[in-house]
N, C-alpha and C positions, 0 to 999 in steps of 0.2 A: 504494500500500500504506500509506503514512504516514497518509493521510486516510481509509482504509477505503472508498474509492470504486472499484467495479469498472466499468471502462470497456470497452465493446465498440466496436471500430472496424470499419466496413464500407466497402468501395469497390466500385462497380459495374464498374470497369475500371481499368487502370493510369492513373495521373494523369500528364498531360504535365509536362515540365520547366517549372518556374516560375522567374522571376527571383529572385535572393536577397532583394530587397526584398519581393516578393509573398509568398514562402515565410515570411519572418520575420514579416510582419504577420499572416498566417493562423495561424502557430504561436502568437503572443502573444494573438491574439483568441480562439483555441480554448482556450488555457490560462485566460484570463479567464472564459470561459463555464463551464469545468469548475470553476473556483474558486467561481463563483456557485452551482453545484450543491452543492458541499461546504458553503458557508456558509448557504444559504437553502432548499434543496429538501427537506431532511429525508428523504433517500433514500440508498441505498448503491449505486445503479446509474445509469449514464448510457450513452447511445449516441451515437457520433460517426459520421456517414456522409458519404462524399464521392461526389458525382455529377457527371459531365461531361455537359452537355447544351447544345445550341445555342450552341457557342462560349463557354460559361461553366462555371465550376466552382462548385458549391454545397457548402458544408460545413455540416452541420446537427448541433447538439448538442441532445439530447432527454433528458428525464427524466420520470418519472411521480411526481414529488414534490409539494410543497406548492403550487406555482404562485404567481402574483401577478397583479395587475391590469395587464395589458399596455397598457391605454389610457393609462397614465402615460407610456409611451415615445412615443406619438403626440403627446402634448402637451409633449414635451421637458422633463419634470421631472427635470433632471440632478441635483438635490440628493439625490434618493433612489435614483438608479440611475446614478451617475457612471461606473461600469465599463462599462455598456451604452452610455451616451452616447459614451464614449471609443472603444469598438469600432465604433460606427456612424460616427464621424468617420474612423477608420482605413479602414473599407470605402469611404467616400466618396472618400478620397484615392486609392484604387486604381480608382475608377470603378465601385465596387460598391455593394451594399445590405445592410442588416440587416433581417430580417423576424422579428418575435416573435409567438408565439401562446402564451397561457398562461391557465390558470384552475385554481382549487383542486381541481377534480375530475379533471383529466387531466394536470396537470403543465405543463411548459414545453417549447417547441420553438423554437429560435432558428436561423435559416438565414442564412448569410453567402454572398452570391453575387457573384462577380467575373468579369470578362471573362477568357478564357484568354490572349488576346494583345491588348495595346493597342499603340499606336504606340511607346511608350517601351520595350516588351518585345520588339518585333520586331527581328530582326537587321538590321544596317546593310545597305542596298542592297536590302532586300525591300520590296515594295509591297502 
């Protein structure tokens, strides 16, 4: 409400329990992506979707705003997109990925994908 951004959240099914570390990283990463919508997208709406598929969780933040040249991310130009660089590094630390698609005509879609269970998340004694 403070930033006048209407966020719709969708989940295709209940999300399995995540470790505190994983949940914290996903929360901070999603907050960073929504902050980018507020700062740069020139739109008042965003969609956050959560999907469980093939032993992975995908969190996608999407807007139909101003967009940007997503090729900058592929060339690791951290000076102009430090927030996204930081989110990508956080995802990598969890064994996950960040995928961005953006252009001025359709807006931006950023997907964070992490494995649902890694060896450090598995309960002791499980294999």
